[in-house]
N, C-alpha and C positions, 0 to 999 in steps of 0.2 A: 509581568506579574510572576511571582514565585509560585510554582505549582504545589510545592509541599515542603515541609520542614521536619526535622528530627529533633531529638531532645536537646542536643548540644550543638554548638556552632563555633567555628573558628573566629567569627566576628571580624574577619578581614574586610576592608572596603573593597568594592568591586574593582577599583583601579589596581589593587595589589594582587589580583588573581590572574593567572594565565587562563586563556579561554579556548575551549573547543566548541566551535559553533556547529550546530546541526540544522541544516536548512530543509524543512519538511518533516512533519510529525505523523506520517501515516505508518504503514507496517514496518518498513525498513528504518526510517528515521527514528521512530519511537523506540525500536529495539536497540539501536545504537546509543541513543540518549540514555536509556535505562542502564545498560552495561557500563557506560562511561561514568554515570552518576554513582554507581556502586563501586567502581574501581579506580577512579582518578585520585592522585595524591591531593592532600588537603589544600595545597596552594593552586589548584586548578579548579575550574568550574565548567559546567555545561551550560550553553545558552542555546535553547531550542527555539527555533523561529517557525511559526506556522500562521498562514493567513486565515484559517478557519477557526471559529471559536470552539468547535467540537471536532473530535475525530469522526470523519464520515466513513462508515463501514460500507465501502462501495459495493461489495458483493451482494448485499441485500437490496440495493436500490431498485433493480429491475422488478423484484417481487413487490416491494412496497409502493412502487409507482403504478401498480395495477391493482393490488389487493388492499383495500382500506383497513385502517385500524391499528397499524403497526409503525406508523411513520416515525414516531419519537424514538424508537429503539435503534434507529440507524445512526444516531448522533450521541457519541460517547464523550462525557466530560473528560477534560485533560488534567484535572486536578491531581490525579494519582499517577501521572505518566512516568515519574521517576521511581515509583515504588515497584517492588517485585510483583510478578503476576500472582493472582489468586488461583491456585491449582485445585482442581476438583478432588483429587485424591492425595491431598497433602499429608505428609507424615504427622503422626500425633505428637512427636517429640516437640518440646518447647522451641520456639523460633529463636534464632540468634538476635542479639540486640540490634536495633535498627541503625543503619548507617546515617551519618550526618549528611543530609541532602539539602540543607537550608541555603547553601551557597549557589545551588543550581536554579536556573530560572527559565521560564518559558515566556516568550514575547509574541503577542499576536500582532503581526505586522506583515506588510508586503516588502519584498526586497527589490530595490530599484536598480542596483548595480553591484557588480562583484569585481574586486581587485585582488591582487595576490594575497594580501593579509587584511582586507577590509570588505565589509558589507555595508551598503548604504540602504537604510530603511526609510519607510514613508512617514515615520514618526520617531520622536525621541523618547527615551526611557531614562531620565537622569538618575532615578533611584537605583538603576542597575548599571550605571557608568556609561550610558549611551545618551549623552546630553546634546550631541551635535548630529544625531541620526546616523553616526558612523560607529559600527561595531567592529572592533579590531580583534582578530583572532590569531592564534598560533596554528591551529588545525581546523579543518572544515570537513564535515560529512555532507556531501551534496546529495540530497534525497528529495529533489523537487518534483519527481514524478513526471506526468505527462498531461497534455490536454485531453480530456476525456471525450468519448463519443457523445453526441448531442443528447441521446436518450437518458444519460446519467450525469450530464454536466449541470450541476446545480448552480453554476455561475452563468448559465446561458438561458435562452428562452425555453418555455415549456412546450414540448412537442413542436407543432407548427405555429404556435401562437406567439405573437409579439405585441406588447401593449402599445398604447398611444405614443406616437413619436419615436417608436423603436425602442423604448425603454422597457426593461424587464421588471415587472412589478413583484420582485422578491428582494429581500434584504440579503445580499450576497454574503456568503461566509459565516452566516449565523445559523443556529439551530432553528430559530423562528422562521427564517427564510427558507431553509431546507424543507421543513415540514410543510410550509405553504406550497412550495414547488411540487412536492410529491402529491399533495391533495389535488392540486390543479391538474396535474398529469393524469391522475386517476379519472377525473371527470372527463378529460379529453378522450381517453381511451373508451370510457363508457359510452360516449356519444357516437363513436365511430361504428359505422355499419360494415366497414371493410378496412383491413390493415395490411400494409405491405412492410415486412421486416427485411431489410437489406443487410446481409452479412450472416454467415453461418458459423460464427464463433460462438463461444459460450453465452455472450450477452444476447445475441440474436436468438439463439435457441431458447434461452430462458424467457425472453419476451414473447416469442411465438407460442410456446407451450402454455405459459400462464394466461395469456389473453384468450387462447382457444379454450382452455378449461373453465375459466371464470365467466367468459361470455361466449357460450357455444353457438349463439346465433350470429356471431361476427365472422365474416369470411377472412381467414388469416392466410397470407401467402408468405413463404420464406424463400428469398432469392439469395443464392450463394454462387460466387464466381468459380469455385472449384468443383470437381466432381465428387469430392469427399468432404463431409463435415469434420471439423477438427482434424485436419490432415497431419498435424504434428503428433497425433496420438494413434494408438492401434486401430486397425480397421473395425475391430469389434465395437468400439465406441460409436463409430459412424452407423453401424448396422443397428445397434440398440436405439440410438436417437432417431434414426429414420423410421423405425418401426413405431415408436411412440408418436412421432409427428403424424404418421398415417392414421393411427388410432384416434387422434384428436382432430382429424379432418383438416389438418393443415396442408395446404397445397405447397409442396416443396419443389423448387426449380433449381437444379444444379448445373454448373458449367456455363453460366451466362451472367453477364454484368448489366447493371442498370445504366442506361444512357442518362447521365445527370442533366443534360440539356432539356430532357422531357419533363423535369420537375417544374419548370417555369410555365408549362402549359396550363391554361385556365381550367378551373373545375367545371364539371358538367352541372346541369340543372339540379341533379340529385345531391350535389355536394361532393361527389367523387371526382377524382382526376384520373386521367388515363396516362400512364407512364409507359415507356418503352425500354426494352432491353437492347443491348447492342446487336443481338441477332434479329431484332425487329418485332419481337413478341410484345403484345400490349397487355398491360395489367391494370385493372381498375382498382383503385384504392382511395378511400376517403382520408386515410392517415398513413403517412410514410415515415418509418423509423429507420434512420441510417445508423446501423450498429457497426460501422467500419471506420477506420481512420483514427489513429492515435498518434499525436505528435509529441515527442519528448520535450520537456521543458528545459532546454539547454541553452537558450539564448543568452543567459547571464554568463555562462562559461565561454561562449564564442567570442565575447567582447574582449576578454583578457587572454584567452588561450585559443586563438582561431584555428589551430591545427588539431585541436582535441576532438571537435565535433565531426562525425562522419558526414561528408558532403553529399553522397548519393548512394544508391543501392538499397537493398532491403532494410539495412540498419540506419538509413538516413536520419540525421538529427540526434543520434545517440552519442554519448561521450565515450571515447576510447579509454580503456583502463588496462592496467596490467593485472596479473592474477592476484596481486596484493590489493587490487581495487584503487590504486593510486592513479591519478590522471596520466594519460599517455598520449604521445604524438607519434606519427609515422616517422621512422628514421630517415627514409628516403626523401622526405619533404623538408627536413631540417638542415639548415646550414651547419657545416662542420663545427663551427665555433660555439654553437648554441649549447648552453648548459641548463640542466634542470633548475627550477626555482628551489633554493635550499630550504631545508626544514628549519623551523624556528629555533632560536637560541634555547639553551637548556633552562629549565624552570628553577625556581628557588628550591632549597632543600625540602624534602618531603618524605612521607612514608612510602612504602612499597605500593605499586599499582598493579597487582595481579588481577587478571580478568576473572570475573565470576563464572561459575559453571553455567553453561548455556541451558536455557529452558526453551524447548521448541514447541510452537503450536502446529507444526507442519508434519512431522513424522515422529513415530514413537521411537524411544531409545531401545537398543537391543536388550533382550531379556537377559537376566543374570544366569550364569552357568559356569561350568568349569573353564578355566582359562587354558587355551590351547595356543601353542606356538604358531604364529602365522608368518607367512612369507612377507617381507617388506614390500610395500607398494612402490611401484616405479615412480620416480620423481615427476612432479608436474612440470610440463614444458611451458616456457614462456613464448610469446609471439616474438620471433626474432626481428620482425619488421616494425616494432614499436619500442619506445623508451619512455621512462618516467619523465614527465615534464614538470610536475609539481609534487614533491614528496609529501607535502603536508595536506593535500586535498584528495579526498576519496569520493568517488561517485558510486551510488548504489541504486537499485530499483529500476523503474521504467526508464530513467534517464541514462542508464549505463549500458554499454554494449558488452554484456557480461558473458561472452563465450557461449552464446546460444541458449542461455537461460530464458525460459518462457517468462513473459511479463506477468508476474503473479505475486500475491502478497507473501506466500511462504518463501519464495526465492528472495524477495527484498529483505525479509526477516533474517535469513541466513547471511546475506551480504552485509547487513547491518552489523551482525556479530563479527564478521571478519574485519570490517573497517574499524570497529571499536577496539578489538583486541590488538590490531596493528598500531593504532594510535597510542595505546598504552605501552606497547613494547618500544615504540620510538621514544616515548618520554623516558622510559627506564634506561634506554641506551644513552640518551643525552645526559641523564643524571650520573650514570656510571662513568661516562667519559670525563665528567668534571669532578668526579669523586664525591658526588652529592648523594649517592644512594646509600642511605644509612643502614639498609637491610640487604646489602649486596649478597646475592647467591651466585657464586661463580659458575655453578653448573646450570643455572637457569637458562633455558632456551629462549633467546630473544630474536630468533629468526622469524621474519614476518610470515604470517599465514598466507596461503594461496587458495583462492576460491576455485572450486570445481563444481559446476552445477550437478545436481542429482538427476535421477531419472525423471522424465516428464510425469507430472502428477496433476490430476484435476478432478473436480467433482462438479457436476452440472445438474441442476434441478430440471425435471421434465414434467411440468405441471405441479399441482399443489402438494402432492404426497410422494411422488416418485423421484428418484435421482439415479444417475449412473456415475461411476467413478473409475479412474485408473490410478493405481498406486502400486509402486514397485513391480510393474509389469503385469499386475493382475487387474482384471475388469470385473466389476460387480454392480449390482443394483440394490437399491433400498426402496421399500414401498410404504413406509410409515414416517415420512419426513414431517416435522412440525411446520406450521404455516409461516412462522417467523424465521425459519432456517437456523435455529439454535444460536441466535445472535448473542445470547447471554454469555456464551463461551468467549467471545471476543471482548465483551465488557470485562471479564475476569483477567484477560491478558493485559488490559489497561488498568489493572489494579483495583477493580471494583468487586466486592464480595456480594454477588447477586446470583440468584437462581432464575430459572425461566419465569416463574410466576411473579417474581419481584418486578419485572419490567412490563407487566400487563398494564400497569398504570404509569403514566409519565411521571418520573421523579421530580420534574420541574413544575408540575401542575399544582394548583391550589390543594391543600390538604383536605381530606374528607373524613367524616366520622367513621371510625373503625370499631368493630366488635372488640371489646377489651380482651377477650379470650383468644383472639386470632393472632397468629404470628405474622408480623408485617415487617417490611423494610429489609435492608441488606443483611441484617443479623438473623433473619429467619432461616431455619434449616431447609435447604433445597430439597424438593421432593425427589424420590428416586427417578432416574431418567436414563435413557440409553445414551451413553457418551463414549461408546467404544471407538468412534471415529474422532471424538473430542474436537479440539479446535483445529486439528488438521483439516477437517472437512470444511469448517467455516472459513479458514484463511484461504484454502485452495478453491472454494466453491465458486461456481458460476462465472464471474465476469473476467475470465482469464484472457491473457493477452495474445490472441492471434490478431494483434493490433486492434483489439476490441475492448480492453478493459483495464480498469483501475484508473485499489485499493486500492487497489486494492486496487 
């Protein structure tokens, strides 16, 4: 399906267009697709492939799986995915004319296999030139993410419940199924007299504090294998979180691991089971939430590029990349005669493809001021032990071994920007080499961008109204967080003009009678609200990846 259209169109058949495929439409993939749709030449198109019907905003799922009434807000329609974000403080000047995005399409499908220039889908889309289930591409952004931990995996069973014959009674990959999954999870948590949360990453912390605050009569235990919570962040984060856990009467056990074999022990007459830690400690819990373990979705890559995927160690399963985010292989493991897969042939003549200016949901841009001469930054060093193996394939997000970047939506967002800009530069290079660049600028810099992770940043909710964050080395807390975690800010970044109040009612529900004098719908003026942290907080919030999360 085509997600959006503009006023005019080139009206070229799909077969006549060059294709940049983007696999995965979460935080990084959607950002890459948007920039490409705004900047590609007219003879190129973006084909965005996603198995879910809606964008699943992963960072709110732990909250919505415990607190009823907000489930629908987690599922954002994709129909505006190629449009610019709706910024809260947009300038009052008239907007420039919209770009022609009618040639860009989004396909809701599963990918069965990947070859050097082909994706095999589980269905055909003849109206978009995919009549044989084979999508042929010139470039690919691989943003397939990772297998999520069970407590936020909408494609898996609900908590410890499995339906008859082992089938999960939800419609996977749809908003309807996701809402049903969350409501069922809420009921399971409500019934539990005791809960063991395993894993002290952001996901586990959010579950433990939310359950403890919403159900103060439930005994909540948080078990973490390390002696510090969120060990990749400053110790002040650990101290603040530990203090809040204590205030909520959460029993916190650090430096011990769950003996997974004890999970198979039978429940007691009261419905609780007794599980053991590796040190021999026994914990009684009616419900166990495993908030650990996140496996990158890189099996498709390993079939065609077996040396790309890290085989072992802490980054096991991730795809190796260069700083340009192009797929890479270890030099020492390659035969001397092995050559990288070449980039695609040059496209047909087209207009210039300069990258749009980045709009970031993760960090604020620097304030305006007097320009001062700065010392040039040192060059970014590449890993001498890897080489590019596929110049036309870029990996981003949870699937990529991106130089120590924490698995988080804001990092995937920035990686998507780097991949998109580099693809457009490669296209311009090929056009220039063939003399097809009609607007050649000899001084234009077409050197590929190199990705460098920013400082670790995170925001974690600690119960219904409190949060703690680390940003640019600073640690702080907030005590008046909204119950829905400002989810409307992420809706805006997916092109929807909404305020917080607009989402209180499910946009997909049956219409109801409204007071004629009331302002309703996305055109209503949003009420004043505190947005100083804006979408940076929402994208970085909660389920960050100490192998525990994601957007997200």
